[in-house]
Every structure is written in C-alpha cells, then in structure tokens.
Backbone as CSV, one residue per row, in Angstrom:
resi,resn,N_x,N_y,N_z,CA_x,CA_y,CA_z,C_x,C_y,C_z
1,MET,0.857,-1.175,0.000,0.000,0.000,0.000,0.898,1.231,0.000
2,GLU,0.655,2.101,-0.916,1.448,3.314,-1.037,0.579,4.519,-0.725
3,SER,1.040,5.326,0.227,0.314,6.532,0.610,1.252,7.711,0.523
4,LYS,0.682,8.866,0.228,1.474,10.089,0.257,0.610,11.190,0.842
5,GLY,1.255,12.151,1.471,0.497,13.203,2.120,1.165,14.554,1.993
6,THR,0.354,15.588,2.186,0.845,16.960,2.194,0.243,17.663,3.401
7,GLU,0.941,18.678,3.876,0.455,19.428,5.024,0.547,20.913,4.712
8,ARG,-0.515,21.665,5.097,-0.522,23.108,4.870,-1.416,23.766,5.904
9,ILE,-1.315,25.086,6.000,-2.205,25.878,6.843,-3.320,26.398,5.940
10,ASN,-4.580,26.086,6.280,-5.687,26.531,5.433,-6.098,27.966,5.763
11,GLU,-7.143,28.458,5.097,-7.585,29.847,5.239,-8.054,30.178,6.653
12,GLN,-8.549,29.187,7.390,-9.025,29.405,8.756,-7.906,29.272,9.784
13,GLY,-6.697,28.972,9.342,-5.567,28.848,10.249,-5.364,27.457,10.820
14,ALA,-6.140,26.486,10.365,-6.003,25.111,10.849,-4.947,24.384,10.028
15,VAL,-4.234,23.459,10.671,-3.276,22.625,9.956,-4.071,21.547,9.234
16,GLU,-3.911,21.476,7.929,-4.668,20.544,7.093,-3.693,19.529,6.507
17,THR,-3.879,18.257,6.838,-3.040,17.189,6.303,-3.889,16.364,5.354
18,LYS,-3.481,16.321,4.083,-4.191,15.519,3.084,-3.377,14.263,2.814
19,VAL,-4.057,13.114,2.844,-3.410,11.834,2.589,-4.117,11.169,1.423
20,GLU,-3.344,10.808,0.417,-3.864,10.053,-0.724,-3.428,8.605,-0.529
21,THR,-4.377,7.679,-0.571,-4.061,6.274,-0.327,-4.995,5.389,-1.146
22,VAL,-4.953,4.104,-0.894,-5.765,3.134,-1.631,-6.599,2.343,-0.634
23,ASP,-7.872,2.142,-0.960,-8.778,1.341,-0.145,-9.008,0.020,-0.869
24,TYR,-8.810,-1.084,-0.149,-9.055,-2.405,-0.713,-10.444,-2.853,-0.279
25,GLN,-11.322,-3.135,-1.247,-12.688,-3.551,-0.937,-12.936,-4.940,-1.503
26,SER,-13.374,-5.846,-0.623,-13.714,-7.203,-1.048,-15.223,-7.342,-1.047
27,PRO,-15.811,-7.812,-2.146,-17.259,-8.025,-2.168,-17.661,-9.068,-1.126
28,ALA,-18.701,-8.782,-0.370,-19.156,-9.684,0.688,-19.742,-10.952,0.092
29,GLY,-19.335,-12.095,0.633,-19.907,-13.373,0.237,-19.507,-13.849,-1.140
30,GLU,-18.533,-13.235,-1.750,-18.115,-13.638,-3.090,-16.622,-13.941,-3.078
31,ASP,-16.221,-14.931,-3.861,-14.797,-15.259,-3.988,-14.197,-14.486,-5.154
32,LYS,-14.122,-13.200,-4.983,-13.527,-12.346,-6.011,-12.346,-11.606,-5.407
33,ASP,-11.459,-11.184,-6.262,-10.313,-10.409,-5.800,-10.775,-9.051,-5.291
34,PRO,-10.063,-8.520,-4.308,-10.422,-7.191,-3.794,-10.281,-6.123,-4.875
35,ARG,-11.168,-5.156,-4.818,-11.096,-4.005,-5.730,-10.248,-2.930,-5.070
36,LEU,-9.498,-2.233,-5.857,-8.703,-1.116,-5.363,-9.409,0.179,-5.715
37,GLU,-9.540,1.054,-4.739,-10.174,2.350,-4.973,-9.300,3.430,-4.346
38,LYS,-8.941,4.428,-5.145,-8.153,5.541,-4.624,-9.039,6.415,-3.741
39,VAL,-8.537,6.765,-2.569,-9.281,7.607,-1.639,-8.369,8.712,-1.116
40,GLY,-8.995,9.780,-0.690,-8.281,10.884,-0.063,-8.886,11.169,1.300
41,VAL,-8.031,11.412,2.278,-8.471,11.704,3.637,-7.870,13.039,4.039
42,VAL,-8.684,13.899,4.673,-8.202,15.196,5.137,-8.334,15.245,6.655
43,HIS,-7.225,15.511,7.326,-7.204,15.675,8.783,-7.049,17.160,9.079
44,LEU,-7.894,17.705,9.961,-7.788,19.106,10.369,-7.413,19.166,11.839
45,ARG,-6.390,19.950,12.147,-6.006,20.190,13.540,-6.159,21.674,13.794
46,ARG,-7.045,22.016,14.694,-7.288,23.422,15.016,-6.680,23.728,16.373
47,ASP,-5.974,24.824,16.472,-5.430,25.272,17.748,-6.275,26.441,18.211
48,ASP,-7.432,26.124,18.798,-8.374,27.170,19.192,-8.594,27.206,20.701
49,GLY,-7.648,26.670,21.453,-7.789,26.688,22.899,-8.541,25.498,23.457
50,ARG,-9.124,24.677,22.608,-9.849,23.501,23.084,-8.969,22.262,23.048
51,SER,-7.703,22.420,22.715,-6.828,21.265,22.624,-5.658,21.428,23.575
52,GLY,-4.787,20.435,23.596,-3.610,20.512,24.445,-3.906,20.068,25.854
53,ASN,-3.312,20.737,26.820,-3.425,20.333,28.219,-4.784,20.636,28.825
54,LYS,-5.615,21.352,28.127,-6.918,21.722,28.680,-7.943,20.608,28.551
55,GLY,-7.667,19.554,27.809,-8.560,18.414,27.756,-9.455,18.355,26.537
56,GLY,-9.586,19.416,25.788,-10.350,19.381,24.562,-11.848,19.390,24.770
57,VAL,-12.550,18.938,23.752,-14.006,18.987,23.727,-14.616,18.109,24.817
58,LEU,-14.060,16.928,25.048,-14.633,16.025,26.050,-14.513,16.590,27.454
59,ALA,-13.417,17.264,27.744,-13.277,17.875,29.067,-14.304,18.981,29.245
60,GLY,-14.550,19.754,28.194,-15.574,20.797,28.260,-16.957,20.212,28.464
61,ALA,-17.238,19.101,27.795,-18.535,18.442,27.960,-18.675,17.877,29.370
62,ALA,-17.607,17.285,29.890,-17.651,16.744,31.253,-17.878,17.858,32.271
63,ALA,-17.237,19.000,32.067,-17.429,20.132,32.977,-18.865,20.643,32.909
64,ALA,-19.443,20.667,31.709,-20.830,21.113,31.562,-21.789,20.167,32.280
65,VAL,-21.545,18.867,32.176,-22.388,17.884,32.866,-22.256,18.048,34.377
66,ALA,-21.026,18.235,34.861,-20.816,18.424,36.301,-21.536,19.671,36.796
67,ASN,-21.479,20.756,36.030,-22.180,21.985,36.417,-23.689,21.788,36.428
68,THR,-24.200,21.010,35.472,-25.635,20.739,35.421,-26.077,19.958,36.654
69,PHE,-25.308,18.917,37.031,-25.639,18.147,38.233,-25.575,19.019,39.481
70,LYS,-24.568,19.871,39.553,-24.433,20.747,40.717,-25.619,21.704,40.811
71,SER,-26.039,22.258,39.677,-27.190,23.161,39.668,-28.463,22.438,40.080
72,ALA,-28.643,21.215,39.580,-29.829,20.435,39.937,-29.829,20.110,41.427
73,LYS,-28.678,19.730,41.956,-28.575,19.428,43.388,-28.900,20.666,44.214
74,ASN,-28.340,21.803,43.819,-28.600,23.045,44.544,-30.073,23.434,44.483
75,ALA,-30.728,23.160,43.371,-32.148,23.479,43.244,-32.996,22.598,44.157
76,ILE,-32.568,21.352,44.361,-33.342,20.418,45.176,-33.081,20.615,46.665
77,VAL,-31.811,20.670,47.063,-31.482,20.726,48.489,-31.088,22.117,48.960
78,GLY,-30.957,23.040,48.065,-30.544,24.397,48.425,-29.045,24.542,48.331
79,SER,-28.609,25.712,48.001,-27.184,25.941,47.788,-26.461,26.362,49.048
80,GLY,-27.191,26.664,50.127,-26.560,27.089,51.355,-26.432,28.590,51.460
81,LYS,-26.653,29.311,50.397,-26.517,30.765,50.421,-27.657,31.420,51.190
82,ASP,-28.861,30.876,51.065,-30.034,31.488,51.680,-30.402,30.838,53.009
83,ASP,-29.596,29.878,53.500,-29.937,29.174,54.736,-29.952,30.101,55.947
84,ALA,-29.092,31.098,55.988,-29.034,32.012,57.129,-30.262,32.911,57.184
85,ALA,-30.865,33.184,56.043,-32.024,34.071,55.985,-33.299,33.353,56.394
86,LYS,-33.309,32.029,56.395,-34.529,31.270,56.691,-34.787,31.148,58.152
C-alpha cells in the first residue's frame, strides 16, 4: 500500500493534512479479488484553545455535565446561600 500526504495551513488557520491512499474492498460473500479504490483523507487540527493540556471537547462536555448536576442538586437541596435568611 502506497500513501502520500501533504500538510498546509488553510484559510481558517487550521493545519490541514491531506493523505492520498488506496482502499481495498472485497465483495461480501463472493470469492472475487479485492477491488482497489483511490481515496483521499483530510485531517484538520485546530489550535483554538480547546486542545492541548486543557482536555479538549470532552473535558468541556464533562465540565458542563458536572455543572448541570451541581445546579440540579442546589435546586433540590438548596445551595446554602439562603440558609441564614430562613
């Protein structure tokens, strides 16, 4: 399998890596030779503050879920801020 790739910075400032390669496809349930199909894959890496040591998109989603649970808990049992006034 022979692959080749190029890397550049696109108009939005993201690193764009293009890879040209070959996909081998075998027809299901048939004794035929695999077909070769040329394919291209583009990988985009954006440095927008959501990557690196900050944890990325999943860390942001986990933080949002934690905040939602905390808000729900505070709504049910009270946040403690108004306890002195009661």
